[in-house]
N, C-alpha and C positions, 0 to 999 in steps of 0.2 A: 452195209445195207441189210435188210432185213428182207427175207422172201418170203411170200405165202403163195402155196401151191395150189393153183384150180385147174380145172381140165374139163371142157366142154367136147365130150368123146364124139368124133365123127361118126363110129363106128354104129352108137346109138341112135343118133338120127337118120342114117341110113336104113337100120332096122325099124325104125318107126315108120319111114318112109314105105319099104318094101310089106310091112305088114299092113298097112291102111289098104293096100291093092287086093289082098285076100278078103275074100268073103269068110266071116264067119258071123258067131252069133253072138248077140250084144252082150251075154254073160262074158265069152269067151274073151271079145274084145276089151271089156274090163280087166278084164285078169292080166292080158296083153301090157295094156296100156300101163298097170301097176309093175310089172316088170322092168318095164323099160324105165320108168322113172326112176326105180333103187338103182339101176345100173346108170343111169346118169347122174344121180346126187353123187354115188360115190366115185363116179370118175370125175366131176366135178372137184371135189376135195383133192385130187390127186395131182393134175397134171398142167392146169393153169396158171401162168407164174405173175403177182401183181408187185412191183415193188414200194416198200414203204421207207420213208428218211425220218428217223427219228427225233430230228432237230426241226423239220417242220408238220410232222405228222402229230399236230396236237390240237386241242379245242383250245378257244380263247377262254382264259378264265375269267371267272366273276369275281371270284374272291382272291383278292391277293394278301398276304403277308410278308410282313416287312419287318424282320428282327437284326437290330444292329446291337453288338455288345462293344461299349464304346472302351476303346482300349484293349479289346480282346483279340488278342491272335493264338497261335497254336498253343503257346506257353500258357498262356490263362487258361485255356481248355484243358491242357494235358496235366496241369497240376490240381483241376478240379475232378478230371478221372482217375488218376493214379491215388488222392490223397482222400477221397471224400466218398461216401456212401451215400447215393442220391436218394436212395427208400428210407433210410432211418435219417439224414440229417448230422450225420455225425464220423468222425474221422474212423478210418479203417486201422486195424493191427498193423506192425509193424510187419508180420509174417506174410499179411496179405499184400503182396505184390503186384497182383493184376492191377486192370482199371477199371472204375466205378461204372454205371449203368447210366448214361445218359440220354435224351432224348435225341441228343444232336447225333448219337450213334447212328439212330434210326433213317438217316438221309442217304438215300442211292445214289445221288450225284456230289462231287465235292473238286472245287475249283481251286484257284489261289489269285487274288487280286492285288495288285500295286497300289501304293498310295499318296503318291508324291503331288505336292502342291503345284499350283501354276509356276511360283514364286520361290519355291524350296521345298529340297528335296525330304526332308523330315515335316509333315505335314501337322496342321492343327485341326482341331473339330470344325471349326464354320468350312473351313475349305473343304474337306473330306465330305463332310455330310452333304454341300452344295453337290458334288461329284455323284454322292450316290443317289440326291433326289433330282437332279435336273440332267445329270449325263454330260457335263460340261467342269472342266475344272477352272477354278479362281483362285484369288491371291489369299495368302493368311487374313483370317478373321470376317473376311466377307461371307456376307448370309444370301445366296442365291441370287447372286449379281455376277456382271463378267468383271475380267480381272479389274478393268481399268475404272468399274462400279461406275458406269453409264448406260447399263440397258439390264432389267429383272430378266432373269432366266425360270421360264415356267417350271414347277417342279411337278412330278408323276401325282401325286398327291391333289393338287390343282386339275390336273387332267382328268384325274378321276371324278372329281366333284361334277365338273362340267358336263362330263358324260352322265348324271344324274345318278352316280354311285354315290353311298353313303362313305363317309372319311373319318378313320380316328386315330389320335396321335396319343401318345403315351408313354411316358418317361418315370425312372425312378428319381432323377433330379426335376430342375425346374421346367416346366412345359416352353420357358421361353429359352431355355439354354439353347447353347450353338446346334446340336443336332437336331432338336426336336424342331426347331425356328427353322430351320434351312427349308422344312417341307411346307411352311406356310410364311414364312415373311422373304422380303426382301431391302436389305439395309447394308450400310456401307462398314457398319461394323459390330460385329455379336453382342459388344454391351452396350447398343442401344435400345435399351430395354424397353423404354417409352414407345418409339417406333413398333418394336417387335408386338408388345401388347397389342399395338392398334390394329397391327394385321391379323392378329390371332382372333381377336374380335370380329373383324371385317371379314376372317376368310368362311365363313358360314359353315366351317366343318360340324361332323355331328357329335363328336365325344373328343375332350380333351382331360386326360385324368391322369394322376399320379402327384406330382409336385407342382407347388402353385409357380408364382408369377416374382418378377423383380421389379415392376412398373414403377416404383417411387423412384427408381435411378435417376441422375442424370445422363444424357445423349451424349456421346462423344463429338455428335455432330454439331452440338449447342442446342438441340430442342431439350426443352426443361418440363419436366413432370407435372411437376408444381404437388405432389401426394405426400410429401413428406412422410410418414409411417403408415399413413392409412390407407390400408389395401380395400378398403370397402369401396373405394371411389371405383378402381377397377372392376370392381364387382358388378357396382350399378351400370357402369358401361356394357359390362357383359351381358345383363338383365335388359338394358335395352336393346340389345341384338336378339334378344330371345333365348337366351342362354339360362338354364337353370342351373342352379351352383350349390353342392351338397357336398356337407365335409363330416359326416358323422356314419356310421358304420348302417346305423337303422335305414337313414335316409338313402345310402349308398347301395343296403340290399335291396330296397323298395325300388331301382331303377327298371322301368322296361323299354321296351319298343317304341312304347307311346308316350316317353318322358320327353322328347323332343330332343334338341340341342343342349348336352349336359357337359359341364365341367365339375370335375369330382376332384377333391385333394383331402388330405387329413386335416382334421380339427387345429392342430399345431400351425398351421399355416395362416391363419388369422389372428393369431395371437403377437407374432412377430414377423417382420419382413426382414429376410437375410438369405445366404447363399444356403445353409442350414437349412433352417426353418422350411424352405420352400423345396426342399426335399426328403425323400422316404428313408426312415432311419435303417443303417446296417442293418442287414440279414443277423447278424452276430449278437445286435444289442436287441433286439425285437422281444426278446423273454422279459428284459430289465422294465420294458414299457407297461407304464400300468394305465393311461389311458388307452380304450379300445380302438376308440377312434382315429387313434394315432398306428393302427397295428393293421391297416388294409395294406396288402403288399402286393407288389408288382404283378404278380400272378392274378392277385385276386383282379385287380384292375382290367387285367388282359383278357381276363373268362367273361366279367361283366360286359367289355367293351362287345363282347364277340354278341353276346343276347341284344344289347341295345344295336348294334348294325347289322344283324340279317335281316336281310331284305331279298325280293326275288331278283331286285334291281344288280344286286352286286353292293362290295364294300372294298377299299384298301385301308388296311391297318397298318400303322409304323409304330413297333415297340422297340422304346430305348433302353439299356441298361445302364445308363449313367454311372453308377458307384462303385462299376468294376474299374472305370476309369481313375477315379478319387482316390480309390484304393491302392491301385496299383502307383500314383503318382507321390502317395506316402510308404511305399515298399510296404506295405501290409499283404502280404500274401493269403492268410487266413479269410482276412475280411475279402479278398478278391474273390476266391474260392466258392466263400458261404455266399456272395451274391450273384457268381457264376451260377451256382447250382437253383434260385429262386428265377433267374431269366430264363433256366433251361426248362423249369416247372411252366413258367409261361409260355415258351414255346408248346408245352406240352397239350395244353389248351386248343394251340393251332391244329396239334394232330389230331385230338378227337374231333374237332371241325373236317378236319380232311377225311376221316374214317365214314363220314356221313356223307360227302359232296367230292369223291376223289377224281369225277371229270369233268368238276367246275373251280378247282382251287388250285393256287402256286403258292407255296410255302419259301422263303429265302431269308437265310439267317447267316449275318457277317459281323465283324466291324467296321470299325473306320479306319483305325492305326493300332499300331502297339504301344503300349504305355513301360515304362521301367526298366526296360530290357532284361526281363526277366530270364531266368535260366534253372533248370533241374539240373543242379550240378555246384558244387561249390570245391575249392581249391584243396581245404584242409579235408573234408570228407572224401575228396577222392572220387573212386565207381562206388561208395558208399549212398545210401540214402537213409534217411529215419523219420518220413514222413508222419509217423505215428507221434512225434514231438509236439504235432504242431495244435493238438488236440487242448492242450494245456493252458493255450488262448482263450479268455473268457469272455473278452470284450475288443472292440474294434479300436483302433490306433484315437481315433474321434474323440471316442467313449474315454480312452485312458487319458489323454490329454485333458478331458475337462476334470479329472479327477486331479491331474498336475497341478492344473491351474488353480484349483481349490487348496492348496500345501498355502500353510502360513512362513514367515520366515523362522520359525524355529523348528522345522522339517530338516531333519539329520539325513545322511547318506543310507546308514542303516536302516532308518524307517522306509525309506525309498525302497530299499532291496526287499524289505518286506511285503510292500508291494507290488515289487516287479515279482516275486514268487508267487503270490497271491491270484494275480490277473494274466500271468503268463509262464509260472513254475520255472522261472529263470532261479539260479541257486540250489534248486531240490535235487540235490542227490539220488534219491530213489527214484526219480522221473528221469533218470540220466540226463539232467539240466546243471549238472554242477559246471562252478564259474570258476577258469582259470584267473590266479592275478594278472595277466594280460589284460582279459573279458572285463573284470573288475575294475580295472582302470579306466578302460572306455567310459564304463559306465559312470565313476565315479566324476570325470571328467565332464561329461554331457549333464549330469546333475549338477555341478558347480555352475555350468552355462544357463540350464534354464531356471537356477534359484538366483542368479544375480542377473536374469532378464537380456543379459547380453544378447544382441542381434546377431539371427545365425546366415546373415549377410555382409557382415561387417566387422572383421575385413572378409572381402570377397570372398576368399580362400574356404570359410567355413560352410559355403553354400555345397559346395561339394560334398563335405563329411554329413550335413546336416537338411541339405535342400532351404527349404522355407518352413519347416518344420519344427516342434519340440525337440529340442535335441535328446532328453532322456528317453522320450516316448520311443525315435524311431531308432534310437541307439538298442532297444529291447527288441524290437520287431526283426532288426537285422540281424543280432545275437542269434535268436530263435529259430528264423528263417534258415542260418547259418548251418547251425547244429543238426537242423533236418536236411540239410544236401542243397539247400536254394541261393540262389544269387540274384543281386539286382545290379544291373548297369548304370541308372540314370534316375533321375528323380522326373524326366520329360518324357515326351513321347520318341519313340524309334519309328525307323524306316522299312521295318520287314513287312514282308508282304502278309496278307491274311486270309485266312480260309473263307471259302465260300459254301456253305451248304443248301442244297437244292432238294425239293420235291414236288411232286404235283404236274400240272401241264404245262409243255416247255421245259422240264427239268434238265435234258441234256445239255440244252443250249448253254449251260452255267458249268460246264466241264472243260478244264482246260488251265492257262493261263495268262491272265488279261489285266486292264488296267481298271481301277473302280469305277470310273465313267461307262465304261462297260458292262458294269452290275447294271447302272439305271437304263441304259439304252435296250439291253436284252429283256428285263421287266417291261420297259414301254411297249416294245415292240410287241411281244408275246400277248400282252395286257391289250393290245389295242388302245392306249391311249394317246396316242401320236396319228 
């Protein structure tokens, strides 16, 4: 308990009563009264005690930010801190052993949340996002419905909208992906993109931004969109519902509070409908992108969202960094860390807003689960690390895989090694990345499997080695990571707890160890959504 000392001194009142009985001049009376007031003010500060409970003594926030790093747990945050300089966006030197400067470090309250689903200990994004959005457990792949798929679960975003607040949903992957969908949609399976797209348009939320949608797909429950590859049919539906669609930097920058309801994506979204085209590029690949309309970042979308949503009634904003998860599935630590920095920049815009509205704002940052079993340490490096080696990676696994897929049948292993050195530094002795005979053998075996087109999951044992990724690419990222002193345990999610960071009104409620459903329940209670 925090105690504030106050005192209403009885003697001061006695003195006042005594003096009031004495006959004095008017001027003398005024002077005496001033002296008494001084005594009372001094004593009031000293002696009367009032108890304040930090768990309940807060103002209901009008503005709520909910940041979710998909696949992000302590390891993903720590490698970003340890290996990357946030200000210059470049890797540190080997001699710089400390941690970098992240906005996440500024949060005064930290907790930990467990992530299991209703029907499985290692969760999936739909089940975990449902817990974070509604405060209730559900089964794997279910989007904001109960476990037996018979009842919709109301989300905190829907509650905020019902109260007259503006609502924004932002993601670095498609805005109908599992995590964002769980804040506005209700369906039996996360792949029901047609149903999710219908719910998106019907939500009436004020701002959708980042990735596009995959509304052209067939639903697993039998619904058929009939859209083929024409995404304009979805955009026509959105226009009918009153949304303004923008996909150029110029149009995006012109958006204001007067723009009405907005859907904002990159330009590439309209040229092709796929998982990758409906997602932002990896931060590591932005420099190579020639089209400025495809270089709007997660932090850009977040900053603009604050401008559009800001109003006296308040707003709710959910921001997901989905490509942290994608990079970790592929065991690409550099892409994961660079995208975590971009996520942290987005958080920085919320902190800037908080500085102007500290009595009205709550900011929560967490992940939905950990991905990849990332560890800072590897058997062959022991207690040593060499994170500076990671600076030699120039492209994401995704971009390098595209390069590999462009090779023709005449490509030799020697030529492939040249590419490995160009884009990852592997094989360069001067950079400390010489390859042993054993490592060269691993690369050659992976190269042969890549060139023959052999499936990475038939025989099934190969999925343990390569996951479902290009064998040559994933072997390269593994070798670079291991030389830096980093290792991966899986290509899937893990069940480790995830940190929660809180700042603002009601922040102390997020200290401790609790379940992911509690994160939602705490937010909804503090913001008076329910």
